[in-house]
MIVEX-569676 format. One record per residue: residue number from 1; residue in three letters; x, z negated, y of N, C-alpha, C in turn. Coordinates in Angstrom, 3 decimals. Layout:
# MIVEX-569676
  resi  resn     neast       nup    nnorth    caeast      caup   canorth     ceast       cup    cnorth
   NUM   ALA         X         Z         Y         X         Z         Y         X         Z         Y
...
***
This chain:
# MIVEX-569676
  resi  resn     neast       nup    nnorth    caeast      caup   canorth     ceast       cup    cnorth
     1   UNK    91.974   -91.542   104.414    92.614   -90.001   104.739    93.851   -90.765   104.924
     2   UNK    94.825   -89.608   103.898    95.993   -89.840   103.504    97.244   -90.355   104.743
     3   UNK    96.580   -89.268   105.499    97.887   -89.308   106.864    97.717   -90.640   107.524
     4   UNK    96.186   -91.608   107.301    96.440   -92.779   108.354    97.612   -93.668   107.944
     5   UNK    97.901   -94.199   106.660    99.546   -94.721   106.251   100.709   -94.166   106.644
     6   UNK   100.621   -92.449   106.908   102.509   -92.163   106.957   103.425   -92.663   107.483
     7   UNK   104.126   -93.232   108.011   105.201   -93.542   109.126   105.096   -92.669   109.822
     8   UNK   105.206   -92.922   111.402   104.965   -92.415   112.209   106.156   -91.034   111.528
     9   UNK   107.420   -90.870   111.716   108.191   -90.320   111.685   108.026   -89.268   110.904
    10   UNK   107.333   -89.553   109.762   106.616   -88.422   108.781   105.761   -87.852   109.531
    11   UNK   104.466   -88.319   110.636   103.640   -87.969   110.498   105.058   -86.762   112.222
    12   UNK   105.588   -86.729   113.416   106.686   -86.729   113.395   106.648   -85.413   112.991
    13   UNK   107.316   -85.426   111.676   108.009   -84.524   111.073   106.735   -83.080   110.668
    14   UNK   106.146   -83.742   110.293   104.622   -82.390   110.367   103.916   -82.381   111.044
    15   UNK   104.034   -82.379   112.674   104.000   -81.808   114.069   104.815   -80.409   114.023
    16   UNK   106.245   -81.159   113.624   107.848   -80.370   113.831   107.144   -78.896   112.738
    17   UNK   107.107   -79.414   111.388   107.311   -78.201   110.539   106.063   -77.622   111.139
    18   UNK   104.438   -77.936   111.722   103.424   -77.040   111.636   104.182   -75.829   112.765
    19   UNK   104.833   -76.270   113.786   105.292   -75.440   115.208   105.742   -74.726   114.486
    20   UNK   106.671   -74.671   113.834   107.803   -73.394   113.105   107.550   -72.793   112.131
    21   UNK   105.660   -73.498   111.422   105.424   -72.853   110.757   104.110   -71.732   111.275
    22   UNK   103.677   -72.159   112.296   102.815   -71.882   113.123   103.400   -70.388   114.109
    23   UNK   105.140   -70.156   113.724   105.606   -69.529   114.773   105.986   -70.276   116.319
    24   UNK   105.685   -71.658   116.463   105.681   -71.679   117.862   107.229   -71.908   117.498
    25   UNK   108.389   -72.303   116.866   109.712   -72.227   117.322   110.122   -71.271   115.925
    26   UNK   110.921   -70.218   116.350   110.955   -69.681   115.310   112.612   -69.763   114.509
    27   UNK   112.617   -69.006   113.772   114.351   -69.138   113.675   115.360   -68.700   113.377
    28   UNK   116.456   -69.440   114.449   117.321   -69.650   115.509   116.834   -69.927   116.806
    29   UNK   115.457   -70.343   116.756   115.097   -71.048   117.878   115.682   -72.703   118.480
    30   UNK   115.714   -73.049   119.655   116.213   -74.283   120.058   114.795   -74.678   119.574
    31   UNK   114.717   -76.408   118.842   113.637   -77.724   119.161   113.961   -78.182   120.432
    32   UNK   112.982   -78.669   120.662   112.771   -79.873   122.045   114.115   -80.591   121.925
    33   UNK   114.823   -81.158   122.986   115.486   -82.533   122.409   114.211   -83.573   122.000
    34   UNK   115.322   -84.356   121.707   114.653   -85.743   120.853   113.932   -86.358   121.747
    35   UNK   114.432   -86.760   123.450   114.000   -87.383   124.813   113.006   -86.446   124.593
    36   UNK   112.846   -85.297   124.727   111.856   -83.926   125.571   110.122   -84.309   124.199
    37   UNK   110.806   -84.394   123.451   109.927   -84.516   122.188   109.203   -85.539   122.252
    38   UNK   110.205   -86.442   122.456   109.430   -87.920   122.423   108.684   -88.285   123.299
    39   UNK   109.075   -88.264   124.365   107.950   -87.584   126.111   106.659   -87.457   125.574
    40   UNK   106.543   -86.493   124.605   105.748   -84.884   124.975   105.067   -86.080   123.695
    41   UNK   105.049   -86.699   122.180   104.034   -87.108   121.442   103.888   -88.446   122.007
    42   UNK   104.681   -89.294   122.765   104.376   -90.579   122.973   104.753   -91.344   122.046
    43   UNK   106.330   -91.083   121.547   106.832   -91.536   120.133   108.461   -92.275   120.992
    44   UNK   109.140   -92.996   120.050   110.153   -93.852   120.627   111.421   -92.542   120.595
    45   UNK   112.036   -92.118   120.674   113.392   -91.655   120.392   113.859   -91.631   119.002
    46   UNK   114.430   -93.456   119.004   114.850   -92.667   117.881   113.932   -92.835   116.741
    47   UNK   112.346   -92.193   116.306   111.862   -92.054   115.560   111.914   -90.921   115.169
    48   UNK   111.786   -90.578   117.007   112.280   -88.755   116.756   113.456   -88.260   116.211
    49   UNK   114.580   -89.229   116.538   115.707   -89.074   116.055   115.765   -89.010   114.773
    50   UNK   115.010   -89.787   113.919   114.625   -89.792   112.337   114.166   -88.906   111.746
    51   UNK   113.168   -88.333   112.032   112.075   -86.817   111.936   113.380   -85.642   111.692
    52   UNK   114.675   -86.121   113.075   115.078   -84.366   113.066   116.405   -85.012   111.827
    53   UNK   116.539   -86.133   111.646   117.409   -86.376   110.838   116.945   -85.191   109.230
    54   UNK   115.863   -85.506   108.929   114.967   -85.177   107.743   115.033   -83.809   107.650
    55   UNK   114.852   -82.502   109.065   114.757   -81.219   108.966   117.013   -81.393   108.852
    56   UNK   117.572   -82.150   109.067   119.119   -82.019   109.352   119.709   -81.537   107.907
    57   UNK   118.837   -82.892   106.715   119.007   -82.981   105.809   118.880   -82.243   105.136
    58   UNK   117.801   -81.216   104.903   117.159   -80.492   104.145   117.380   -79.266   104.890
    59   UNK   118.447   -79.288   105.688   119.599   -77.850   106.152   118.570   -76.966   106.717
    60   UNK   116.959   -77.653   107.713   116.280   -76.777   108.275   116.707   -76.231   109.540
    61   UNK   117.429   -77.408   109.498   118.014   -77.183   111.604   119.655   -76.995   111.567
    62   UNK   120.315   -76.682   112.266   121.441   -76.518   112.390   121.683   -77.541   113.792
    63   UNK   122.915   -78.645   113.646   123.032   -78.838   115.026   124.495   -78.128   116.008
    64   UNK   123.797   -77.638   116.755   125.211   -77.056   117.630   125.764   -78.527   118.488
    65   UNK   126.989   -79.278   118.720   126.809   -80.290   119.343   126.971   -80.044   120.438
    66   UNK   126.142   -80.607   121.570   126.302   -80.769   122.815   125.022   -79.728   123.310
    67   UNK   124.723   -78.682   122.783   123.663   -77.892   123.111   122.375   -78.633   122.336
    68   UNK   122.267   -78.209   120.889   121.043   -79.190   120.719   120.837   -78.405   119.152
    69   UNK   119.887   -78.788   118.829   118.964   -78.327   117.565   118.180   -77.495   117.384
    70   UNK   118.784   -76.302   116.051   118.225   -75.204   115.796   117.476   -74.828   115.027
    71   UNK   116.667   -74.173   114.385   116.029   -73.282   113.669   116.980   -72.709   112.370
    72   UNK   117.661   -73.233   111.236   117.789   -72.672   110.800   117.412   -71.556   110.272
    73   UNK   117.783   -70.159   109.586   117.655   -69.337   108.887   117.460   -69.772   107.762
    74   UNK   116.132   -68.950   107.004   115.565   -69.864   105.994   114.819   -70.821   105.766
    75   UNK   114.482   -71.525   107.379   113.612   -72.665   107.364   111.957   -72.700   106.818
    76   UNK   111.758   -71.706   107.303   110.110   -70.847   107.448   109.982   -70.794   105.654
    77   UNK   110.672   -70.340   105.065   110.343   -70.345   103.186   110.384   -71.589   102.797
    78   UNK   111.787   -71.942   102.996   111.697   -74.058   102.574   110.431   -74.538   103.260
    79   UNK   109.958   -74.534   104.330   108.541   -74.981   104.396   107.761   -74.849   104.183
    80   UNK   107.301   -73.494   103.948   106.336   -72.430   103.473   105.904   -73.218   101.664
    81   UNK   106.916   -73.072   100.932   107.931   -73.619    99.844   107.292   -75.534    99.497
    82   UNK   107.941   -76.151   100.478   107.373   -77.363   100.474   105.490   -77.271   100.780
    83   UNK   104.925   -77.089   101.548   103.944   -77.291   102.147   103.023   -77.283   100.768
    84   UNK   103.688   -75.869   100.180   102.213   -75.566    99.387   102.193   -76.690    97.919
    85   UNK   103.688   -77.018    97.904   103.907   -78.229    96.935   103.515   -79.403    97.571
    86   UNK   103.193   -79.533    98.026   102.411   -80.955    98.814   100.999   -80.341    98.122
    87   UNK   100.340   -79.491    98.909    98.955   -79.353    98.802    98.683   -79.069    97.595
    88   UNK    99.413   -78.485    96.900    98.318   -78.431    94.999    98.971   -79.815    94.026
    89   UNK   100.173   -80.614    94.662   100.127   -81.706    94.637    98.945   -82.958    94.677
    90   UNK    99.573   -82.506    96.078    98.079   -84.397    97.201    97.079   -84.222    97.643
    91   UNK    96.623   -82.852    98.554    95.250   -82.613    98.511    93.914   -81.406    98.200
    92   UNK    95.218   -80.694    96.728    93.997   -79.649    95.848    93.081   -81.005    95.524
    93   UNK    94.211   -81.905    94.416    93.166   -82.342    93.462    91.544   -82.986    93.725
    94   UNK    92.064   -83.568    95.027    90.842   -84.410    96.024    90.017   -83.336    96.199
    95   UNK    90.183   -82.255    97.169    89.125   -81.168    97.289    88.450   -80.401    95.801
    96   UNK    89.502   -80.490    95.143    88.787   -79.448    93.860    87.552   -81.141    93.638
    97   UNK    88.598   -82.154    93.091    86.986   -83.213    92.250    85.863   -83.384    93.543
    98   UNK    85.907   -82.735    94.988    84.456   -83.118    95.851    84.024   -81.857    95.652
    99   UNK    85.022   -80.875    95.406    83.637   -79.291    94.959    82.961   -79.590    93.823
   100   UNK    83.628   -79.858    92.732    83.265   -80.269    91.469    81.614   -81.069    91.186
   101   UNK    81.887   -82.403    92.075    80.774   -82.972    93.258    79.842   -82.095    93.408
   102   UNK    79.889   -81.365    93.859    79.154   -80.671    95.058    78.400   -79.340    94.498
   103   UNK    79.711   -79.275    93.397    78.366   -77.899    92.531    79.742   -76.535    93.049
   104   UNK    80.770   -76.582    93.891    81.423   -75.110    94.437    82.488   -74.781    93.915
   105   UNK    81.627   -73.246    93.754    82.215   -72.645    92.822    83.371   -71.989    93.329
   106   UNK    85.420   -71.876    92.920    85.992   -71.487    93.973    85.796   -69.670    94.641
   107   UNK    85.024   -69.741    93.635    84.921   -67.764    94.376    83.993   -68.161    95.546
   108   UNK    82.873   -69.109    95.412    81.999   -69.094    96.868    82.860   -69.570    97.796
   109   UNK    83.789   -69.629    97.941    84.546   -69.171    99.319    85.303   -69.004   100.041
   110   UNK    85.581   -67.744    99.041    85.833   -66.133    99.816    84.551   -65.659   100.080
   111   UNK    83.354   -66.035    99.126    82.687   -65.525    99.940    82.210   -64.813   101.261
   112   UNK    82.634   -65.968   102.098    82.492   -66.232   103.341    83.404   -65.305   104.190
   113   UNK    84.821   -64.953   103.704    85.660   -64.689   104.704    85.494   -63.050   104.604
***
């Protein structure tokens, strides 16, 4: 699986992104501190800081000095777009190939919904 070789800071970034997309942290909400999130995930605080820096670089979080990190306005839309692009580029080709091998038509997937 592709996630096994992913660096820890990117895995942590994925956890944070999923929490934002799942609504655990809405736009304007404060994210856990670096130390708190590191303790929660059993990670090194420097690794968490690197994951948070990615969000800051992408404009998805705002830093309020002395207060904390907050989910920026528009972050959910940016994350959804990024997740969609990642799915179509990195996940869907393998899923499609497996479906083809198994003889599954895309319409069959919707029949069970």
